[in-house]
SERO-4910 file (N, C-alpha, C, O; in steps of 0.05 Angstrom, whole numbers):
BEGIN
 pado doro    nc1    nc2    nc3   cac1   cac2   cac3    cc1    cc2    cc3    oc1    oc2    oc3
  Unk    A    798    165    947    769    151    944    758    141    970    770    131    989
  Unk    A    726    149    967    717    153    989    695    124    981    680    127    962
  Unk    A    695    107    991    679     84    992    647     89    995    628     79    981
  Unk    A    647    104   1014    624    109   1019    611    122    993    587    120    989
  Unk    A    627    134    979    596    151    962    604    133    932    610    143    910
  Unk    A    601     98    938    610     81    916    581     75    914    573     70    936
  Unk    A    553     74    892    540     71    884    539     39    882    558     26    874
  Unk    A    512     28    892    510     -4    882    509     -3    847    510    -27    841
  Unk    A    508      3    838    513      2    801    524     11    795    514     19    774
  Unk    A    553     23    798    578     27    782    577     49    796    590     48    817
  Unk    A    560     76    791    568    108    794    577    105    819    571     87    835
  Unk    A    598    133    823    607    138    844    607    169    842    618    186    828
  Unk    A    583    169    869    578    202    879    594    220    873    585    240    861
  Unk    A    615    220    877    631    252    878    645    256    848    666    267    847
  Unk    A    628    242    815    638    241    796    613    247    786    607    243    762
  Unk    A    594    259    803    570    270    790    562    304    794    564    321    811
  Unk    A    552    301    768    558    322    772    541    352    785    541    376    779
  Unk    A    530    336    805    509    347    825    522    364    846    518    386    856
  Unk    A    543    338    850    574    346    861    598    367    859    612    382    873
  Unk    A    594    360    836    626    381    818    615    401    812    626    422    814
  Unk    A    590    398    803    581    432    787    560    437    798    564    452    817
  Unk    A    531    429    795    514    451    815    521    448    841    544    454    836
  Unk    A    522    442    875    531    453    897    556    466    905    560    472    929
  Unk    A    576    472    882    599    482    881    581    515    872    579    533    889
  Unk    A    569    518    842    542    531    834    532    547    846    533    571    840
  Unk    A    519    536    867    498    544    893    508    553    906    497    574    913
  Unk    A    539    546    924    544    559    939    555    592    936    556    609    953
  Unk    A    565    594    896    563    623    888    537    635    903    533    652    920
  Unk    A    526    622    891    498    640    885    489    650    906    483    673    910
  Unk    A    486    620    928    479    633    946    494    665    965    482    682    979
  Unk    A    516    663    959    540    689    967    536    711    961    534    731    975
  Unk    A    533    709    934    527    731    921    497    745    930    493    768    924
  Unk    A    480    731    942    451    742    933    452    745    966    440    765    972
  Unk    A    462    733    987    469    741   1026    476    765   1012    459    781   1008
  Unk    A    498    769   1005    523    794   1000    508    815    993    511    836   1006
  Unk    A    485    812    967    475    839    951    436    851    976    425    873    976
  Unk    A    430    828    990    421    833   1016    393    829   1000    377    847    995
  Unk    A    390    795    992    366    782    992    353    774   1010    328    772   1009
  Unk    A    375    764   1040    357    768   1058    331    779   1067    316    764   1079
  Unk    A    324    800   1062    316    823   1069    284    829   1051    261    838   1054
  Unk    A    304    817   1027    274    822   1005    271    789    996    265    792    973
  Unk    A    271    770    999    274    749    982    240    746    985    228    731    970
  Unk    A    228    759   1002    191    748   1011    187    758    986    185    742    968
  Unk    A    186    780    983    174    789    964    172    774    942    149    772    932
  Unk    A    192    763    932    199    754    912    175    727    902    174    710    919
  Unk    A    156    722    877    143    694    874    154    681    875    174    678    860
  Unk    A    146    661    897    168    635    903    197    632    913    216    619    903
  Unk    A    195    649    939    234    679    948    233    651    975    250    634    979
  Unk    A    205    656    989    205    623   1013    212    608   1001    236    606   1004
  Unk    A    200    591    983    214    560    983    234    567    977    252    565    993
  Unk    A    239    579    951    264    578    942    300    579    962    318    562    961
  Unk    A    300    605    980    311    615    991    321    591   1014    345    591   1016
  Unk    A    309    573   1031    307    553   1045    319    529   1031    333    515   1045
  Unk    A    317    522   1005    330    523    993    365    520    978    385    505    981
  Unk    A    362    534    969    390    545    958    408    542    987    427    526    990
  Unk    A    401    558   1002    404    568   1037    426    529   1044    448    524   1053
  Unk    A    405    512   1034    413    489   1045    427    469   1028    440    450   1037
  Unk    A    426    473   1010    448    470    974    477    475    987    492    458    996
  Unk    A    481    505    987    503    507    987    513    511   1020    530    528   1024
  Unk    A    503    496   1041    515    488   1069    515    472   1081    525    469   1104
  Unk    A    501    451   1062    493    418   1076    497    405   1044    477    391   1043
  Unk    A    507    403   1023    494    400    989    462    397    999    448    405   1018
  Unk    A    459    379    969    441    376    959    434    347    957    411    339    954
  Unk    A    455    334    959    447    296    958    478    282    970    501    287    963
  Unk    A    469    264    989    489    241   1005    479    218    988    460    214    974
  Unk    A    505    203    997    505    181    985    484    157    985    472    155   1006
  Unk    A    479    140    964    457    121    962    461    103    983    442     92    994
  Unk    A    485     97    990    494     75   1002    474     86   1045    468     74   1065
  Unk    A    472    115   1037    467    135   1067    434    139   1066    420    146   1085
  Unk    A    422    130   1028    392    137   1039    386    160   1016    364    166   1009
  Unk    A    421    174   1001    405    186    983    386    178    953    377    156    947
  Unk    A    384    196    941    368    185    919    333    168    929    320    172    950
  Unk    A    329    154    909    310    145    906    302    113    919    308     92    909
  Unk    A    288    116    941    283    106    963    273     73    954    271     53    967
  Unk    A    268     81    924    249     54    920    260     38    894    249     21    880
  Unk    A    299     56    892    306     38    880    321     15    886    336      9    904
  Unk    A    311     -2    855    304    -31    850    328    -44    856    328    -68    863
  Unk    A    354    -27    851    375    -35    842    387    -34    871    392    -57    880
  Unk    A    393    -13    886    388    -15    915    382    -35    941    394    -46    959
  Unk    A    363    -32    934    346    -55    940    352    -85    941    348   -103    957
  Unk    A    361    -84    918    372   -115    906    396   -120    927    395   -135    947
  Unk    A    414   -107    921    445   -105    932    440   -106    957    455   -119    971
  Unk    A    417    -93    967    429    -97   1004    413   -126   1009    418   -139   1029
  Unk    A    398   -133    994    375   -170   1002    401   -178    991    397   -202    989
  Unk    A    423   -174    982    438   -198    974    466   -193    985    485   -205    974
  Unk    A    472   -179   1005    489   -161   1015    515   -163    989    537   -173    994
  Unk    A    508   -151    958    529   -157    949    543   -113    951    530    -93    946
  Unk    A    567   -116    959    575    -89    955    572    -67    936    569    -43    936
  Unk    A    577    -91    913    566    -75    884    555    -87    871    559   -111    874
  Unk    A    537    -81    851    521   -100    827    549   -120    814    555   -144    818
  Unk    A    561    -95    798    583   -121    787    603   -142    798    619   -156    786
  Unk    A    599   -141    829    611   -156    843    588   -187    849    590   -207    863
  Unk    A    575   -182    839    539   -211    839    549   -216    828    568   -205    817
  Unk    A    535   -246    828    550   -279    816    519   -263    782    529   -260    759
  Unk    A    490   -255    785    476   -257    773    477   -227    749    458   -223    734
  Unk    A    500   -211    748    507   -190    734    516   -204    703    525   -225    695
  Unk    A    509   -181    692    491   -161    684    457   -173    687    448   -193    677
  Unk    A    448   -161    698    413   -170    699    393   -153    688    401   -130    681
  Unk    A    365   -161    685    349   -134    681    349   -115    692    348    -94    679
  Unk    A    349   -116    715    350    -88    732    360    -67    731    353    -48    745
  Unk    A    388    -66    706    414    -53    703    409    -37    673    417    -15    664
  Unk    A    391    -61    661    393    -50    633    395    -23    620    415    -14    608
  Unk    A    371    -12    625    361      8    629    387     29    626    392     43    607
  Unk    A    402     27    653    425     47    659    440     44    648    450     64    637
  Unk    A    451     15    641    475     15    625    477     24    589    494     31    572
  Unk    A    451     20    589    450     28    556    449     65    554    458     79    536
  Unk    A    432     73    588    444    105    579    459    119    588    460    143    589
  Unk    A    482     94    601    514    102    618    525     79    598    524     55    605
  Unk    A    535     85    575    557     57    568    578     63    599    579     47    618
  Unk    A    590     84    598    622     79    608    609     66    642    624     58    660
  Unk    A    587     67    643    588     45    670    583     28    670    579     20    693
  Unk    A    580     13    653    590    -15    637    615    -26    633    621    -49    628
  Unk    A    634      1    635    662     -9    628    675     -7    645    697    -18    647
  Unk    A    660     12    669    672      7    696    669     -3    717    677      4    739
  Unk    A    650    -35    703    628    -44    731    648    -65    711    641    -87    719
  Unk    A    665    -69    693    675    -88    686    711    -94    682    727   -111    676
  Unk    A    708    -61    691    746    -52    709    731    -62    735    738    -86    735
  Unk    A    720    -60    749    716    -65    781    723   -105    778    737   -118    794
  Unk    A    707   -116    749    705   -150    759    734   -160    758    743   -178    772
  Unk    A    749   -143    734    769   -160    725    788   -156    739    807   -172    738
  Unk    A    789   -133    755    828   -110    765    820   -104    792    837    -98    809
  Unk    A    795   -105    796    800    -97    828    788    -68    839    789    -54    818
  Unk    A    778    -51    859    770    -42    872    800    -24    868    793     -1    869
  Unk    A    826    -26    864    834     -9    866    852      2    846    873     15    848
  Unk    A    843     -3    832    836     -5    793    818     22    784    819     44    772
  Unk    A    799      1    801    767     20    795    772     42    804    764     61    791
  Unk    A    787     47    830    782     74    848    801     92    843    799    116    848
  Unk    A    826     76    831    849     92    822    821    115    785    818    139    779
  Unk    A    814     93    775    809    104    749    781    131    759    771    142    740
  Unk    A    770    139    784    744    152    794    761    181    796    761    202    784
  Unk    A    782    164    826    792    199    822    820    207    807    835    225    816
  Unk    A    825    196    785    831    208    762    807    226    755    809    251    754
  Unk    A    786    212    750    765    237    737    766    256    751    770    277    741
  Unk    A    761    254    781    753    276    795    780    287    782    780    294    758
  Unk    A    801    288    797    820    302    777    823    325    768    831    347    775
  Unk    A    810    311    741    795    323    714    770    345    710    765    361    692
  Unk    A    755    336    735    722    353    728    713    340    713    700    352    696
  Unk    A    717    302    709    698    288    700    669    283    702    665    270    723
  Unk    A    651    288    690    622    285    711    602    259    689    597    262    665
  Unk    A    596    244    701    574    229    694    552    238    685    535    254    695
  Unk    A    553    225    659    535    236    640    535    258    617    517    266    602
  Unk    A    566    267    620    571    282    594    578    267    578    586    244    581
  Unk    A    576    278    558    596    264    525    617    244    536    633    257    550
  Unk    A    622    219    535    648    210    545    666    200    520    667    178    509
  Unk    A    683    228    516    702    225    500    737    216    511    757    230    514
  Unk    A    734    196    514    761    183    527    784    191    506    801    192    523
  Unk    A    794    197    487    803    198    471    809    210    445    793    204    428
  Unk    A    833    229    434    824    237    410    815    214    387    792    211    380
  Unk    A    835    203    378    831    181    367    812    165    367    809    154    345
  Unk    A    794    159    388    770    130    387    780    115    402    766     95    405
  Unk    A    806    115    418    815     95    433    802     90    462    803    111    475
  Unk    A    790     64    476    772     66    503    793     61    519    803     38    520
  Unk    A    806     93    540    824     85    557    822     67    571    841     54    578
  Unk    A    790     58    580    790     47    606    808     30    598    828     28    612
  Unk    A    805     10    574    806    -18    560    834    -21    561    842    -43    566
  Unk    A    849     -4    558    881      7    554    896    -10    573    888     -7    596
  Unk    A    912    -23    572    924    -39    588    951    -19    605    957    -15    629
  Unk    A    960     -8    578    975     19    589    966     44    614    979     57    631
  Unk    A    933     41    606    930     52    636    935     54    659    931     72    676
  Unk    A    947     33    659    963     24    701    988     25    690   1001     46    692
  Unk    A    996      3    678   1033     -1    664   1043     23    662   1066     28    669
  Unk    A   1022     44    649   1047     63    649   1038     91    649   1044    109    634
  Unk    A   1014     88    680    998    119    696    992    128    670   1010    144    665
  Unk    A    980    126    654    979    142    627    952    142    637    941    121    644
  Unk    A    935    179    639    903    189    643    890    196    613    869    208    607
  Unk    A    909    186    598    893    194    576    899    217    554    907    238    564
  Unk    A    896    217    529    907    243    511    888    257    521    893    280    514
  Unk    A    873    257    531    855    285    537    863    300    558    861    325    560
  Unk    A    876    278    582    884    297    604    907    299    603    914    312    623
  Unk    A    926    292    590    969    293    592    966    316    570    945    323    560
  Unk    A    993    327    565    999    338    547   1014    331    527   1011    344    507
  Unk    A   1035    310    528   1038    288    512   1033    260    524   1031    256    548
  Unk    A   1033    237    499   1034    208    509   1059    196    518   1078    196    503
  Unk    A   1059    185    544   1078    165    543   1102    144    528   1120    129    538
  Unk    A   1094    150    501   1116    138    474   1122    154    472   1146    149    473
  Unk    A   1121    179    468   1138    208    447   1137    218    453   1118    218    469
  Unk    A   1152    241    451   1140    271    458   1118    289    448   1111    310    458
  Unk    A   1110    276    427   1073    278    418   1063    266    397   1076    264    377
  Unk    A   1033    254    400   1021    238    383   1008    255    355    991    273    358
  Unk    A   1015    249    336   1002    276    304    973    276    305    960    294    294
  Unk    A    957    249    323    928    249    315    923    276    337    913    297    329
  Unk    A    934    271    371    924    285    387    927    318    375    909    334    378
  Unk    A    953    324    363    957    355    355    935    361    335    917    379    335
  Unk    A    941    345    320    921    349    291    887    372    304    876    394    301
  Unk    A    885    341    322    852    340    331    852    362    341    830    373    336
  Unk    A    871    381    357    867    392    371    876    414    370    872    428    389
  Unk    A    891    426    350    900    443    341    864    451    319    864    474    311
  Unk    A    845    437    312    824    442    302    806    450    310    787    459    297
  Unk    A    809    447    345    797    456    361    773    435    365    749    441    363
  Unk    A    781    411    371    758    377    358    771    370    378    795    370    384
  Unk    A    733    358    396    740    342    420    751    312    406    769    298    414
  Unk    A    735    308    384    759    281    373    761    274    353    772    294    342
  Unk    A    760    262    340    770    246    305    736    258    286    729    276    271
  Unk    A    725    239    298    693    240    291    683    265    288    665    263    272
  Unk    A    685    286    294    670    315    289    695    322    255    691    342    241
  Unk    A    718    303    247    730    321    225    719    311    198    717    287    191
  Unk    A    710    337    180    712    339    155    724    309    135    716    295    117
  Unk    A    744    312    151    766    298    133    774    272    149    797    264    150
  Unk    A    745    254    165    748    229    182    732    219    160    714    228    146
  Unk    A    750    188    163    770    177    174    787    197    157    777    209    138
  Unk    A    822    204    167    836    207    142    842    184    139    827    164    136
  Unk    A    874    185    139    899    170    110    920    175    157    931    157    169
  Unk    A    916    202    165    940    196    192    922    167    206    929    143    204
  Unk    A    895    179    219    873    159    229    882    135    227    888    120    246
  Unk    A    885    128    197    883     98    191    902     81    189    899     57    189
  Unk    A    933     98    187    943     90    194    954     79    222    966     58    226
  Unk    A    945    101    243    949     87    266    931     62    275    938     43    288
  Unk    A    905     68    266    877     51    271    894     16    254    892     -3    270
  Unk    A    904     10    236    906     -8    228    945    -13    219    956    -20    198
  Unk    A    955     -5    243    977    -10    250    993    -33    253    999    -36    277
  Unk    A   1001    -49    240   1008    -86    253   1014    -85    274   1017   -109    279
  Unk    A   1017    -77    289   1043    -77    307   1014    -65    335   1004    -82    349
  Unk    A   1007    -36    338    991    -35    357    968    -18    336    970      6    335
  Unk    A    956    -27    325    930    -24    302    908    -34    329    915    -45    350
  Unk    A    885    -25    321    861    -52    332    851    -61    309    850    -85    309
  Unk    A    839    -50    280    837    -56    253    813    -43    250    795    -51    236
  Unk    A    813    -13    273    793      0    261    770     10    280    751     23    273
  Unk    A    778     -3    312    761      3    314    746     27    340    727     33    355
  Unk    A    772     36    330    778     64    349    770     85    326    774    109    329
  Unk    A    759     73    302    736     98    289    721     83    291    711     90    269
  Unk    A    705     62    298    675     54    294    665     85    323    649    103    323
  Unk    A    694     72    349    683     94    371    680    120    365    662    132    378
  Unk    A    704    142    338    691    161    333    671    161    322    657    179    331
  Unk    A    658    146    303    629    150    292    607    140    317    599    163    324
  Unk    A    599    131    326    594    131    357    591    165    375    580    187    373
  Unk    A    600    158    384    613    190    396    595    213    376    577    229    382
  Unk    A    608    205    346    594    239    330    563    234    328    549    254    324
  Unk    A    553    209    330    537    204    326    510    218    355    487    228    351
  Unk    A    525    214    379    514    238    395    500    257    396    498    270    417
***
């Protein structure tokens, strides 16, 4: 993880859709258009004189630098406040969470969980999560499905203890050869159980209310939230 790409609010720039998807797409588009000779005809296309240098710049230099280097909204109240207080991240501020973050935390629930991870377990755990997401192609703002059954992997102690990447990103669980809930969901080509017409089924209820490993139905409620998005 490159610490310079950490935003004060808790986002990580290298997991932004601009970095993960838009900039690579811009490089491909620019390369194809350049190879097709658009350099010579772009001025004849309405808006081409403005579009071409924009696309070229995005392809060659990237679209955005981190907020620590001056990228983003210069009037961002979160950044201004953090810099004035001299805190590395809002999550490490004594006033966290404050009203400056309210709208953002509502818009990106994953941010609240990430910030709590940083507060409780520190930089190493937070960085490991961001690196894992980057490897999987995750981007902030996507539907935040962390598991098939509704478990929030970011809150699970086994993530670090067992080096578990979460069932969405692994072939089999650390605790056995297969998970029947994961297998069922993926056979039906569903992102999570909440999208199944049989939800909540007997199998999911069995896991959710298991005396030793269950969560009293918390995962079922989470699936409902994902399905409502």
